[in-house]
N, C-alpha and C positions, 0 to 999 in steps of 0.2 A: 504494500500500500504506500502511496506517495501523498504527503500532506504539504500544504503551503504555509510557511511561516508568515508572520505579519509583514516581514520585509519583502515578501514575494518569492523567497527562496523555496524551491521544491525540496522537501525532506522525505526520505524514505523511512520505513519502520526501523531500519538499521541505523539511520542517522539519528532518529529520535532516541533509540536505545543508547547510542553513544553519548548524546547530549545529557541524558538522564543519569549517566554514570557519575560516580564521585569526581572523576577527572573532568568530565564534561561540564558538570555544574561549577567546578572550580574555574574553568576557562570562561564560562558564561559570566561569572561574577568578577572576573579579573579587571574589567574596565568599568568605569562609571556608567558608560552608555553601552548597553548590551549589544553585541555584534555577533549574531548567530553564525553567520558565514565564517567569520574569523575564528570563532571558538571551535567550530566543527573542523576547520582546517588544522588548527593547532592540535586538537585531540587526535585526529588521524595521524598527524606527523609524530606525535608522542607514542602512539601505538606502534608505528613503524620503528621508531627509535628503540623501543623496548624489545621488539622482535629481533632487531639486528644486534642489540647489546647482549641478548641471550646467546646469540651465535658467537659473539666475541668472547664470552665466558667459555664456551666450548673450545674455541680456538686457543685461548690461553691454557686451558686444561691440557690440550694436546701438546702445546709447547713445553709445559712443565713435565708431563709424563714421558715425552720422547726426548727430553733434553735438547730441544731446538733453541735457536737464537734468532731474535727478530729485531731489526732496526727500522724505525719509521721516522723519516725526516719531514718536518712541516716547515716549509718556506713560503715566502710571499711578502708583499709590501707591508709596511707598518699599518696596523688596524685591519688587516685582512681576515682576522678571525682564527688565527692558528691556535692560540691558547684555548679558545672556546671549543674548538673541534677536538683538541686533545682531552679536554675535560669530559666531553660526551663519550669519547672512545673508552676512557679509563674509569668511567663513573661507577661501574659495578664489578670490575675485575679484582682479583686478589692483589692487594697493595704490596704484599711482600715479594711479588714476582714480577714487578715492573718498576721502571724508573722514568721520570720526566727530567730531561737534561736541558737546562737553559743557562749556558755558561756566561759568566760575567766577562768584563774586559780582562784580557790576559795579564798575569802578573809579570814583573820584570824577569823572573826566572823562566816563565813560559815563553816570553818573547824571544828568549835565547835558544829555545828548543826548535826541533823540526815542527813546522806548522801543525801537522796532523797529530802530533804526540798527545796533546791533551784530549783529543777526541778518541784516540785509541784507548786511553785510560777509562773512557766511559762506555766502551762497547760491552754488550751483554755477556754474562756468563751463561753456561748451559741452563735451559729452563727459564730464561728471562726475556722480557720484551723491554726495549728502550725507545722512548719517544723523544726526539730532538726538537725542541721549540727553537728553531734556528739551529744551524749546524756549521760544518766546515765551509758551507757555501756563503757564509758571511764575507769571505775573501773574494767571492765571485761578483758580488754586487755592492753590499753595504760599505765595505772597507774602501774599495777604489772610488766609489762615488763621493764619500765623505773625507777622502784623504787620509784614511787610517792605515794605509799600507803604501809601499812604493810600487812603481810600475814593475820593477824587477820581481818583487814579492808576488804581485798579481800574476805575472807571466809564469813564475815558478809553480804557483798553485795550479794554474790551468794546464800546465804540462804534466802534472803529477796526479791530479784528482781522479782521472779515469783508471789509472793503474792502482791507486789506493782503493777505489771501490771494487775493482776486480779482486784484489787481495782479500777484502772483507767477505765478498761472496764466495771465494774459493775456500775460506775457512768455515763455510757452512752457514753463514748468516743470511737470512732472508732480508733483503733491502727494498724498501718502498720509499720513493721520493715524491712527496706531494708538493705542488706549488699552488697556493691559494691566490687567485687572480681577481682583483677588484678594479673598478673604474676610478678615475681621478675624482669624479663627483661623489662617489660613495665614500672614498677615503676622506674627503673634506667634510662630509656629513658626520662620519664617525668621530673624527677629531673634534668637531664642534660639540658632539654629545659627550665625549670624554671630558673636555674642558669645562663643560657646564655642570658636571656631576662631581660633587665634593668627595664622593667615595671612590672615584676612579681617576681624579685629576692627577694623582701621583704617577700614573702610567705614562704621561706625556714626557718625552725626553727632548733634548736638543736635536737629536737626529729626527725625531718625529716632526718637530716644528719646521724642519727644512725639507721635509719629504715632498710637499706640494711644489715648492720652488724648484726642486731637483727632479721632478717627475720624469722629464724626457731623458735625463742622464741615467736614472734608474732603468728606464726602458732600454736604453742602448746596451747597458751591461747585462740586463736580463736576457735579451735576445742573443748576445754573445754566449752566455751560459747555456742556453737551450741548444744553440747550434753545436757547441763543443761537447756537451755532456749528456745529451738526450740519446742514449745508446739503446740498442735492442736488449742488451743484457741488464741495463739499469735505466729504464726510461723515466722521464718526468711525467707524472700524472697531474695534468693541469685541471684544476677545479674552479669553475666560475663561482666566485664567492660573494657577489653582491647580495645574494639571499642566503643568510647564514644557515638556516635550517636545512635547505636543500644541499648546501655545500657539505655540511656535517654528515648528512645521510649518505651522500656519494662517497665520502671518505670511508665510512663504516662498510659500505657495500663492497668497495674495492678491496679492502683488507680481506673480507670474507671470501671473495672470488679468487684473490691472488695466492693466498697461503693455503697449501693443500692439506688442511687439517682433517682429522677424522673425528666425526661427532661421537 
């Protein structure tokens, strides 16, 4: 049976059942002005999230039981939603068997090491998943754009990164490279929202504040990165991220499809 809401939206019996669930009622009451269509969309998305997250739990159990190793890189422009995507992926999995790595500025000692050394130190042990919120690819885009590395250091990185990743995969590590892609307009909107939120304002850095001004420069180095490091053995998975929910669902689904776990 299909019924019509006061807004004119056609609702099936299944839709009504969803909206009358605790989650549905929560979504309906989330805004001051009830928006049935938005609430229904959000509930359906949350149901899909939970289904995919249940599969991620099975995936992690397989990783643990079989002593597998997984590295998942989350790259993208500032405010692209990398951290939020990682939170949805890791929301319900065993916290003792995964790590989120978001390395700060290198120390003086680290600056004197081989560039990849501090990332090698963060690679997973058997039975572990590691999620990089930004990775060694800082040197492919963020560092050269902002003058944090020399041209020689950048060129050295580009000449070594593919071999480095081949060594990672040859050691038995599953490697996924996500790039969350947003538009310039969406980035500007998200920066404005962050700056106006006293609970999130601390997230804005000097690098973030220059991101819009340096947009084209970022694009130039991003395209160079894709051209040189988008290989059949370790491809970039580009996720359109202007819509956060859809981007996070795509990341979850790709992980499930890519890693050959046994339920």
